[in-house]
N, C-alpha and C positions, 0 to 999 in steps of 0.2 A: 502496500497501500505506500502511498505518497504522502506522507505526514505533514501538517506546518507544527514549528515547535514556537511559542511566543513565550520567551524564559532572559530575564535582562542578567538572570548571575550566571559569568561565565563558563564556571566550573562544574554546576548544575546542567548548564546547557551542552559543554562537550560531552561529560559521562555520560548524560541520558540519549544524544545525536548519537554517541559511540553504539552503545549499546543496542538502541533500538535499530542501527545500521545491522551489527550482528543478527542480531533477530530478523533482517533481507525485508527492510522497510527503506525505504527512500525517504529522508527528512529532509526540508529545509528550515531553516533555524533566522526568527530575526527576535530582537533586542528591546524594541518597541513598542509603547500602542500606535504610534504614526504608521510605522515599516509594517505591521502588524493587520493594520486598517487598509494599506496600499497593496498590500500582497494578497488580502482576499478578495478586493476589487477585481484583481484581474487575473488571478491564477485558480485553479483548483485543485481541492483535496482530496482525500480520505475522508479525512478524518484532522481537527484542529488540536494540540496539547495546549492550554491557551494559562500562563499565569495571571492574576490580579493585580499583583503587585510593580508595574513599570513605570518605567521612564516617558514622560511627555504625554501620559494618560493612563487612565486605568482600565484594566482586563474588562470588567463586567462591561464597561461603553461600549467595548470593540467588541464583544459579543452582542450587545443592545442592537449594536451597527448593521451586525451582518444577521440577525431575522428579523430586524423591520427590513430588511431590501425587495424579500424575505429570502434567505438562505439557509437551506437546511443542513447544511456541512455538520456532521455531528463535531461536538466539541465535550472535551474532558478538561475541567478545570483541576490547574494543577497547584496549589496553597498554601502558605503556613497560615491562613487565615483560618482558624479551627473553631469557633464561634458558633452557633445554631444558629445567628442571625445572620451569620457570612453567607452558610450552608447554605438555609433559605434564601436569599437573594441570587446567590448563583444558580440555582436550577429554576428561581422564579424567572430570572433573565434568559434561561435557551438551555443551560447549561444538559447534555445530554446523563454527564456522574460527572460525581467532585472528588477529590483525593488530597488528601493532607500531606504535606512533608511533614517529617520524610515518609517516603514509603517504600518499600520492598519493590525492585523491576520487576518481579515476577506478578505481584498483584496488580501493576499496573499494563504487563500485557497483557494479565487475563482479561482486567476493564477495556482494556482494546478490543481484544475479540468479542465481549458481550455487549459492547456499545455497537459493534460493526453488523453483530447478528441481528441484532433488534433493528435495525436501520436496514438488512435488508428484509427483514421480512421472513424468513424463513427459522424455525424451531432449531433443524436439524438440517444446514446446510452444506451437507454433503456434495460432494463433485463426482460424476461419475460419467465412463468414458470409455470402450474396450477393454475391460477388465481392469481400468485403473480408477481407484475412487481416491480422493483427498478430501479430511477434514478439515476445513479451514480452524473447528474451534481447540481441535487437539493438535494440529499441524503434523498430522498422522498421512500419507501416504502407501497406500499398499496395491500391489497388480498379484491380480488372480489369488485375491486374500494372503499372499506373502507378504509383509511388511517391506517398504523400502525406504534405505535412510538416502534424505536429500540435505544439502547444506542448503543454510538460510535463503540465497539467492536462485539455486535451484528452485528451490518451494516457490520464490515469490514467481519465476518464470513461468512454472506449471500454475500456478493456481489463476493468474493473468490469464493463460490462453486455455484453460477449462469453462474459466470462467462466459468463456462466449463461445464457446463451441461452434467450428466452422467461420468464423469469423479472420479474416487476415490482420494479425498485429505487426506494425513495420517493428524495425529496430529501433528506431527513435522510440515507438511508444511503450517496447519493454523498457529501454533505458530509463525510461521514466519511471518504471516503476521499481527500480532497481537503486538508481541513484539521485541525491539530493544536488542543492546547488554546492557548486566548488567541488564536488569530487572528481578525482580524474579517471576519467576513463579508458579505456582499454578499447583500439579499435574492434579487436575482435571478443569483446567481452562476453555478448551475447552468444555469438557462434560458438563458443565454448559452454556456457550453459547448455544449449540446444545438444549441441555433441554428447553432454553427459547424461541429460536425460533419456536422449536416444540410447544409449547405452546402459541407462538401466532399465527403462519402460520398453523397449523394443524400437530395433530402427524405424519402423514405418507410424509409431504414434504420433511423432509431430512430423507435419508434411510441411514445404515451404514452395512459395512460387517465387523463383527464383528476381530478386531487385524488388518484389514486392513484400516479402512478410513470411510469417509463419503462421499455422493454425491446425486444429484438433478437429477430429471429425470434417463433414462432407463441407467446403469451400460455400462463400456468401456470394 
């Protein structure tokens, strides 16, 4: 998924971005309310992680502005404001979840998965095609019932393709699912992940149209 992290503390931001990237997410990071508002007005994200105590404004104002457009992008508030009044204000402003610092990364990842499930409208968002199943909730993949071990970025590529069976996804679209701003991207990175997935799932599982993109299932 492509995430926007809105966090002014450099140490917290660095650690969160690194951990979320290891989990296979593309993470873009801004550090103040003005930058957050400008970014959300021009870019699309799968989910926003929003601090409230920001320079140049308050995170609640960013959230209210997002919902007023209206924009239903899922938002998880990450903040040190831990009073009941603060939690109620955040949820009433349109947050999908509210997590008080400090928190464990495992809990954040679980909440990201839960919010994503709610927005997808599927209680059991298991994706299946040609004997391969992918469960975003547990991040497990099986082929003909046998577990398949994937790296975080292999999983991200496979999830993107299986979410839209038959749709051609370009290399640039897949890179958007893998990398945030400022990350160095090897020119053949997507090709490497596709090769590894074919080796693990079968040479014919992922198809490609030369110069256009990749797909699973019948092309649309």
